[in-house]
N, C-alpha and C positions, 0 to 999 in steps of 0.2 A: 598836222592839222585835222587827221584822224579823230585823235583822241579829246580835242577841243570842244567845247558846252559849245552848244547855238545858245545866245540870250537873245531874249525878243527887246526889240528895240522899245523906246517909250508912247511909240504912239502906237502899239500894238495893244496894250493894258486894256486902255476905256475901250476899246472896240471888243476888247473878250469879255470883260465885264458887262458892257452892253447886251452883247450875247448870250452870256449867261442869263442875267436876267430874265432873256425871251425866255430862253430854255423852260427855265423854272417854272413863266410864267404860264408857258404852253402846256409844262404839265398837272400844275394843280389844276386847268382847263379840263386837260382829259381824263386826269384822279376823278373832278366833278360830275364829268358826262358819265367817268366809269361807274361811279356810289350811283347815276338815275338808273342806268342799262341794268345793276344789276337787282336794286328795289323792283323794275319793271317785267326784271324775269320772276322772281319771286314771285310775285302775283300771279305771276302767268301760271307758273308752277302749282300754287295754290287754287286755282281757279278749275286747272284740270285736275289735279286731286279730289277735287267737290264735286266735277261732274262727272270722275269717272270710278269715286268710290261708292259700295251699296248704301241704301239710301235709308234705310233702318238705327239710327243715330238712337243709343238707348236715351241719351236726355228730349230729343229731340220727340220720338214716339212716344217716352211718357207723358211729358206734356200736352201732346194731340190729346193723346184716350182721356187725358182729366178734362179738358175742353169739351171733346164729345160728351161726356156724361151731364149737361148743364147745369152742372148743382156746381156753387164756388164751396172752397173749403170753408168760410166764414159758415152759408148755410147749416154743415155738418157739425159744425164747434156744440152748436146748441142743441144734437138735439143724438139720441142715444144712437148705437147701431144698427136696431133694428130699426128704427125711426130713419135715420139712414137710407137702410135700404130700399124703405117701401117710397120714401122721397124720389132715389135713383130711377126706379124702377118708374114711375109713373110720370117722368121727364121726359124717359128715355123708351116712349112703349109699350113700360111692360117687363121692359126686360133687364135683366142686369147682369152684366160682364165682372166676372170675377177680375181679374185683373185689373185693369182700370180702375174699378172699383175699390179693389184692395189699396194702391198705390194712390189713390184720394184720400180713404180713411185715414190711410197713414201720414198722410201731409198733415190730415185736421188733426193726430193724434187721438184717434179713435179706439186705430189697433195697435198691436206691435208688428213691427216690419220683419218681413217676410215669411216664413211655410205658417208660422203661430199663427200671423195676421187672416189669409186665407183659412186655416181652418175654425181661428174664430165666427169668418162671415159663414162658412159653410154650416157650422152649429147655427148659429141666427137662423140661417135658409131653411134647414133642414126641421127647427124645432120649431118655426112659424108654423108652418103648413100651408104657408101662403105664397108657395112659387112651385113652382115644376121643372126638371129639369128639361131643358130640350136640346143641347148639345155638350158638349165638352166646357166645363166652364161657363155655360152660360145658364139663369134660368129664366122663364116666366111666371109674372105675378099672376095670380091666380083669380078668379071672378072680376067683380067692378069694381069694390069697395076696400081691394087688397086680402079678402076673407072670400074661404072656401070649405066649405064640410067634403073633408075627404073621407069616403066609407072607408076606405082599406088604413086609413090614422087614425084607431076611433081614441088616444090617447090625444089628439093635437086637436081642441075645439077649435070653431070657428072662430078666424081672427079679424081683426078690423081694427087699422090705424086710424084715429086721430090729431092731425094735424092742428088741430084748435088748440086741445091739450097736451099733445104732443109725446100723447100716450097707448099703450096700447090695449085695444077693450075684446075681452075675451064674452 
């Protein structure tokens, strides 16, 4: 009798099928709950990552700097680089910060990206004679109208910028 196979009775088959359906439904419900818990865990992990990560993200930093200049890209597109520098300086209390100015000018496609753009801005600032260096990467517009006669720079005459004509007057 030990080698005999136990045959289930016909009455037990419907009960086992019902039990199997209940267990399958329970498994689906638990899988759904697990998916919800997994999504919530991912959201919490992302929030923790953003809170503990350093705040100076490149893209965010760049857009904030550009907004701080109080000049739109569309305004710069119709101006020369020199005219754009004068406009940025006037709208920012006479101060030009090279890095955000360069990034804004690059977006307006006025200068080439990278160090060449910084060199172009420095050249315009230097040749205009209308700016003085106040610290690394920052220049102040000299004089009320954007021009000042620098006695130590005899090759640079008084420079004034006309917003109406969009030109530099010497």
